[in-house]
DOLUMSE-660735 format. One line per 4 residues: for each residue x, y, z of C-alpha. Coordinates in steps of 0.05 Angstrom, whole numbers. Layout:
N
X,Y,Z ~ ...
END
This chain:
443
-22,8,-443 ~ -40,-18,-374 ~ -114,-29,-362 ~ -150,-26,-296
-215,-39,-260 ~ -243,-34,-190 ~ -274,-88,-146 ~ -325,-55,-100
-386,-72,-58 ~ -444,-40,-22 ~ -411,-51,46 ~ -353,-82,83
-358,-156,93 ~ -386,-170,24 ~ -326,-212,3 ~ -287,-160,-37
-219,-184,-13 ~ -233,-257,-28 ~ -259,-240,-98 ~ -200,-193,-111
-150,-245,-90 ~ -186,-298,-132 ~ -183,-254,-194 ~ -110,-235,-182
-91,-308,-173 ~ -130,-331,-235 ~ -101,-276,-280 ~ -31,-291,-257
-43,-365,-271 ~ -58,-343,-342 ~ 10,-311,-346 ~ -16,-239,-342
27,-189,-305 ~ -25,-165,-256 ~ -20,-118,-197 ~ -67,-101,-139
-83,-33,-110 ~ -126,-11,-52 ~ -168,51,-39 ~ -162,84,29
-115,69,87 ~ -101,-6,93 ~ -37,-45,103 ~ -62,-117,106
-100,-126,41 ~ -44,-97,-2 ~ 5,-146,30 ~ -39,-203,5
-43,-171,-64 ~ 33,-168,-66 ~ 41,-240,-42 ~ -4,-265,-98
23,-222,-154 ~ 96,-210,-136 ~ 86,-135,-146 ~ 76,-81,-92
4,-59,-82 ~ -5,16,-74 ~ -57,55,-35 ~ -100,109,-67
-133,158,-19 ~ -171,218,-45 ~ -175,254,23 ~ -104,244,49
-66,251,-17 ~ -62,318,-52 ~ -83,311,-125 ~ -12,312,-155
9,257,-107 ~ -54,216,-120 ~ -42,221,-195 ~ 31,202,-186
14,140,-144 ~ -40,120,-194 ~ 11,126,-250 ~ 60,83,-211
7,30,-199 ~ -7,27,-274 ~ 65,18,-295 ~ 104,-47,-304
43,-92,-311 ~ -14,-109,-357 ~ -75,-103,-312 ~ -87,-69,-244
-144,-93,-200 ~ -161,-40,-149 ~ -198,-65,-87 ~ -245,-14,-56
-249,-3,19 ~ -316,-2,56 ~ -376,10,11 ~ -365,41,-58
-394,109,-39 ~ -373,109,35 ~ -327,165,59 ~ -330,233,92
-389,279,77 ~ -343,325,36 ~ -309,355,-1 ~ -336,327,-66
-284,284,-101 ~ -239,283,-40 ~ -281,246,12 ~ -236,185,17
-291,144,-18 ~ -273,90,-69 ~ -322,125,-116 ~ -276,185,-117
-221,142,-148 ~ -268,108,-197 ~ -295,175,-221 ~ -228,212,-225
-195,159,-268 ~ -257,131,-304 ~ -244,62,-274 ~ -299,12,-290
-328,-19,-227 ~ -347,-91,-216 ~ -397,-93,-159 ~ -393,-152,-112
-462,-170,-84 ~ -468,-217,-26 ~ -534,-250,-42 ~ -538,-297,17
-609,-291,42 ~ -637,-259,-21 ~ -651,-272,-94 ~ -684,-224,-143
-679,-168,-92 ~ -605,-162,-108 ~ -627,-127,-172 ~ -652,-67,-133
-584,-59,-101 ~ -549,-65,-168 ~ -596,-14,-200 ~ -587,36,-144
-511,32,-148 ~ -512,38,-224 ~ -554,101,-222 ~ -530,138,-160
-471,175,-192 ~ -466,184,-268 ~ -390,192,-261 ~ -383,122,-232
-395,66,-283 ~ -417,-2,-258 ~ -390,-47,-313 ~ -418,-111,-284
-437,-150,-222 ~ -405,-210,-188 ~ -452,-250,-144 ~ -420,-276,-80
-438,-329,-29 ~ -484,-364,-78 ~ -518,-426,-50 ~ -538,-463,-113
-546,-455,-189 ~ -620,-439,-178 ~ -601,-386,-127 ~ -552,-355,-177
-604,-358,-232 ~ -656,-319,-193 ~ -609,-260,-181 ~ -577,-264,-250
-643,-261,-287 ~ -667,-200,-248 ~ -601,-162,-255 ~ -589,-176,-329
-660,-154,-344 ~ -637,-84,-323 ~ -581,-86,-374 ~ -527,-98,-322
-481,-157,-339 ~ -470,-211,-287 ~ -398,-235,-294 ~ -399,-293,-246
-430,-327,-186 ~ -379,-345,-133 ~ -403,-404,-92 ~ -400,-409,-17
-338,-444,10 ~ -321,-440,84 ~ -251,-465,67 ~ -237,-399,31
-252,-357,92 ~ -192,-313,108 ~ -168,-316,181 ~ -180,-251,218
-158,-214,281 ~ -174,-146,312 ~ -146,-102,257 ~ -171,-145,199
-141,-205,165 ~ -81,-242,192 ~ -19,-215,157 ~ 2,-248,92
71,-264,120 ~ 37,-304,176 ~ -9,-344,130 ~ 27,-411,125
-21,-439,72 ~ -22,-378,27 ~ 4,-413,-35 ~ -48,-468,-28
-103,-416,-16 ~ -83,-377,-78 ~ -86,-440,-119 ~ -156,-456,-93
-179,-385,-105 ~ -153,-386,-177 ~ -188,-453,-190 ~ -254,-428,-163
-248,-363,-202 ~ -237,-403,-266 ~ -299,-445,-250 ~ -346,-391,-224
-326,-326,-260 ~ -325,-304,-332 ~ -252,-282,-332 ~ -253,-263,-405
-312,-216,-393 ~ -278,-188,-331 ~ -215,-173,-372 ~ -257,-142,-426
-286,-93,-375 ~ -217,-66,-358 ~ -198,0,-391 ~ -138,45,-394
-150,96,-337 ~ -151,170,-351 ~ -92,192,-307 ~ -70,265,-309
5,265,-320 ~ 39,290,-257 ~ 99,336,-266 ~ 149,282,-248
154,241,-185 ~ 114,267,-126 ~ 137,244,-57 ~ 87,230,-2
137,244,54 ~ 210,266,50 ~ 257,211,74 ~ 283,223,145
354,206,124 ~ 398,179,69 ~ 403,110,102 ~ 341,90,142
339,31,190 ~ 268,1,186 ~ 242,-51,235 ~ 213,-107,193
185,-171,222 ~ 119,-200,246 ~ 113,-146,299 ~ 131,-88,252
105,-93,182 ~ 57,-35,167 ~ 94,8,116 ~ 57,42,59
88,22,-7 ~ 80,91,-37 ~ 121,121,20 ~ 176,69,13
177,80,-63 ~ 182,155,-53 ~ 240,148,-5 ~ 277,103,-53
263,149,-111 ~ 295,205,-70 ~ 358,164,-64 ~ 347,137,6
369,66,25 ~ 325,25,72 ~ 361,-25,116 ~ 313,-75,150
325,-104,219 ~ 285,-150,265 ~ 271,-130,337 ~ 240,-199,347
307,-229,328 ~ 339,-182,379 ~ 372,-140,325 ~ 386,-66,330
388,-13,276 ~ 451,-12,234 ~ 500,38,264 ~ 514,71,197
442,94,188 ~ 418,166,194 ~ 348,151,222 ~ 307,94,249
234,79,234 ~ 191,32,276 ~ 128,18,235 ~ 61,-5,261
43,-78,266 ~ 24,-126,321 ~ 74,-116,378 ~ 20,-134,428
23,-206,402 ~ 98,-208,413 ~ 106,-165,476 ~ 140,-219,517
191,-232,463 ~ 204,-158,453 ~ 213,-150,528 ~ 269,-202,525
304,-168,466 ~ 357,-133,508 ~ 405,-123,450 ~ 351,-89,409
334,-42,467 ~ 407,-25,481 ~ 424,-12,408 ~ 362,29,396
377,72,458 ~ 449,83,434 ~ 423,102,365 ~ 373,152,393
427,191,428 ~ 451,221,362 ~ 400,205,308 ~ 324,210,301
279,151,318 ~ 205,150,301 ~ 150,100,317 ~ 81,95,285
24,63,325 ~ 54,-5,344 ~ 124,26,339 ~ 100,82,385
76,30,435 ~ 144,-3,436 ~ 179,64,447 ~ 141,72,513
157,46,582 ~ 111,-14,580 ~ 58,-52,540 ~ 2,-92,572
-22,-150,529 ~ -92,-178,520 ~ -83,-225,580 ~ -67,-166,625
7,-181,632 ~ 52,-120,630 ~ 118,-123,591 ~ 176,-76,593
188,-37,528 ~ 245,8,506 ~ 230,67,553 ~ 253,119,502
187,154,515 ~ 151,155,581 ~ 81,131,564 ~ 49,63,576
-2,28,532 ~ -50,-29,542 ~ -85,-78,497 ~ -123,-106,557
-160,-40,563 ~ -188,-37,492 ~ -222,20,456 ~ -225,27,381
-196,90,352 ~ -211,97,278 ~ -212,154,228 ~ -175,204,186
-128,252,220 ~ -93,316,201 ~ -32,335,241 ~ 12,397,246
80,384,277 ~ 98,427,338 ~ 171,404,335 ~ 223,380,287
225,304,282 ~ 234,248,232 ~ 167,266,201 ~ 192,336,182
206,405,211 ~ 159,441,259 ~ 98,468,222 ~ 94,410,173
23,390,156 ~ 9,315,151 ~ -51,273,133 ~ -63,202,152
-106,159,198 ~ -112,122,264 ~ -135,50,271 ~ -119,17,337
-150,-15,398 ~ -94,-1,447 ~ -103,54,498 ~ -55,102,531
-58,82,605 ~ -3,130,628 ~ 13,192,587 ~ 83,204,615
115,273,616 ~ 143,279,546 ~ 126,337,500 ~ 65,331,455
87,324,383 ~ 30,351,340 ~ -36,388,339 ~ -90,341,312
-156,347,276 ~ -204,295,249 ~ -224,290,176 ~ -276,345,184
-227,394,217 ~ -254,383,288 ~ -197,393,338 ~ -173,332,376
-125,328,435 ~ -51,337,417 ~ -23,274,386 ~ 42,237,396
102,249,441 ~ 173,274,433 ~ 235,268,476 ~ 301,292,446
309,257,379 ~ 255,205,394 ~ 183,215,370 ~ 122,172,362
47,175,348 ~ -13,129,341 ~ -22,168,276 ~ -3,133,210
23,182,158 ~ -4,176,87 ~ 22,242,59 ~ 49,311,72
-9,360,67 ~ -8,426,31 ~ -43,464,86 ~ -75,456,154
-146,428,152 ~ -201,478,171 ~ -268,458,202
END
């Protein structure tokens, strides 16, 4: 049976991703078939998990995913491997204020599946005081079990000893003390880490992480903490989102890479075939496809190259005359008339929708979203309820005259302005879909 555990922390920036990657790399070096998973909406960390393990990393979201889907994804994550290391997002108990068990908090996942939690504590600037944090996390929720602590950003053996003595005196095991190493700092940009596919030294980094994990962590004790999760058996495969066609052209390159693995797996399980193409290489969607999907990514970093991709624009326009095209976030930006980059230079985009976006005029949009489609599109028929999230800095500088696509609410049910646009068979939103919802969200 596949065992699992969760790597969590009191807050973002504690070093969860670095520790998760170090443990994944070290376990794989031992010959263990290990897989990563990630709570909450996130594309970038799962791509690093996959790069280090060779297995897709799935997202687990207690707010966006109905319970049968969540259980199905959890079951998928714990198949075909020996150990699953689930990386928590944000702080362990951070999420919406309600409802209980479905707040989008990592603790929801840990409690639902009885996953033991290894708490990463950044002890830079403190010593024995770290014990107070460990004790508070261990006692806050009786349904969430802190199986041990990993100290991070440790300055010296004496520094580690101060915190270790105080924490172990509480009966909480300390399973390692990860030393400070600026060379292990992951490169970042505005949406988080630089993508795994852009990290030229990833193999060397994985090797260094594995070596430090072997030196600084008690890997045997960490493995001993892992348990077989208590996963309710779903009644067969549960799809997050019906495929928009039998053969789906999917943009896939450095500008378009944000696809949730559970959605891709669901489409393939339904018999759909995904055919990748690269707009950056001036490729268009395969003419034999039934639908085209432009995922999110970083088109603002490649706007000049996309503006020169005339074959891509022509083929996409021809495709959209007879078959649906949908763009999410970055894909939505490319479907518009223009995109202004960080330097303030405006680049021509496909013009299949009439809006304009800018990365020079920045404003962060972040949070859960519930959508109800006003019109049929690649996401589903009119009236379909969807759950997902927004995370972008680009702004809409010209709305255009296309038809709004969906009615939107935030995670608490508070109405937001209509989201997305539609023209003919072309649709797009800043909204990333995680799952089809069972009902509209109420405030």
